[in-house]
C-alpha positions, 0 to 999 in steps of 0.5 A: 226266894224268901229265907222264910219261905225257903225254912217252911218248904223245908219243914213240909217236905220233912214231913213228907219224909215220914211215910217213905221212912216207916215204909223202908223199915217195915220192907226191910230197907235199913240203909234207906231208912237210915239216909232218909232219917239224915236227911231229915234231921240235917233239914231240921237243922237247916229249916232253924238256920234259915229261919233265924237268918231271916230275923225268925220263922213264921208262926206257920212254921214254928207250929208245924216244925215241932209237928214234924219232928214228932212224925219223924220221931214216932216212925222209927220209935214205934219201929223199934218198938215193934222190933223189940229194941226198945220197950214200948212203956218208954216209947209210949211215955215219950209219945205221951209227952209229945202229944202233951207239948202239942196241946200246950203249944196249940194255946200259944199264940206263937207256936210255943217256941222250943226250949233249950231242953227241947231243942238238945231232946230233939238233937239227942233223939234224932242221934240216937235213933241214927245209931239204933238204926245203923244199917252197915254191919261190922259195927254191932257196938254203934247200936249200943250206943244209940240204945244207951243214948236213947234214956238220956233223951227221953230223961230230957223229954220229960224234963223239958216238958216239965219246964214247958208246963210251968212257964206261961204260954207265950 
């Protein structure tokens, strides 16, 4: 199978995890939600590795990959906000940033590849969410680390957005 097609297939599969993820969170299945988010994060890494190995991803994949990341990050963020674990203003700011950058990317002929700051933001967000959603008792300090990691991820989100908006469209 073509590596680019496999990378795109992983991206589509990751997008489909968004609904089961939010259903697991809202139906009181935190272990399932955690595993789904972990698998989604790993598939994000894998599709990027496959695309690089193929000499670069498709334009379609470059457009879909960041949207998929937004779905997978927005679902648990909204749940964490509804549960009062994270402040709604911070979630609103982060989601507004994501919509702004999605609009910017839509004007880019190449799909607007991710910057180093954007990639670091995504890794930090996934890590923060995995720690915040830690479902196993006996380690109550784990979600606290996730809460503290959320704030640098928000700062990276804002600073990387500024970097995208300052640069000309590719």
